[in-house]
N, C-alpha and C positions, 0 to 999 in steps of 0.2 A: 504494500500500500504506500509506503514511504517513497519507494522508487517511482511509482506512478505519479504521485503528487509532485515530486521533484521534476519529473519530465514535463508535466502540465505547466508548472511555474516557469520553467525554462522556455517552453514554447510561447507562453504569454509574454515573457520578457523580450523575446525576439520579435514577436508580432506587433506589439504596440508601437515601437519606434518606426517600423515599416509603414504602419497605417497612418501615423502622424505625418510622415514624409509624403505619403501618397496624397493626403488631403491638402497639404501645403502646396505641393507641385500642381495639383489640379486647380486649386484656387488661383494660383499665380498664372496659370495658362488661361483661365477664363478672364481674369482681369486684363492680361496682355492682349488677348483677342478682342475684347471689348474696346480697349484703348485704340488699337490699330484700326478697327472698324470705324470708330468715331472720327479719327484723323482722316481716313480715306474719304468718308462721306462729307467732311468739311471742305475738302480741296476739290475745286472744280477741275483743275488741271489733272489731278490724279484720276478723277472719274472719267475724264476724256481719254486718258491713256489706257485705262482698264476697260473702257467701253468698246462697243462695236465700231469697227472702222467706218468712215463716212461713206465710202463707195458701196459697202455691203448694205448699209442702212438705206441709201438711195435706191439700190437695186430692189430691196425688199419692198419699199414704198411703191416703186414702179410696178412690180409684180402684183401688189395688192390692188 
């Protein structure tokens, strides 16, 4: 019983820091993604660069 208890305690000690790190990394990624998205949406030039090329847009409008 003592061996089993020691094994469980060791597994919990190993797991908790991993879980904390996982949640910190995930939260950082979400914040970074949100910040990048906001900066891109603020910049008209960036939206133009990431958007559809003008000749394709004109062709689509012509076909429609």
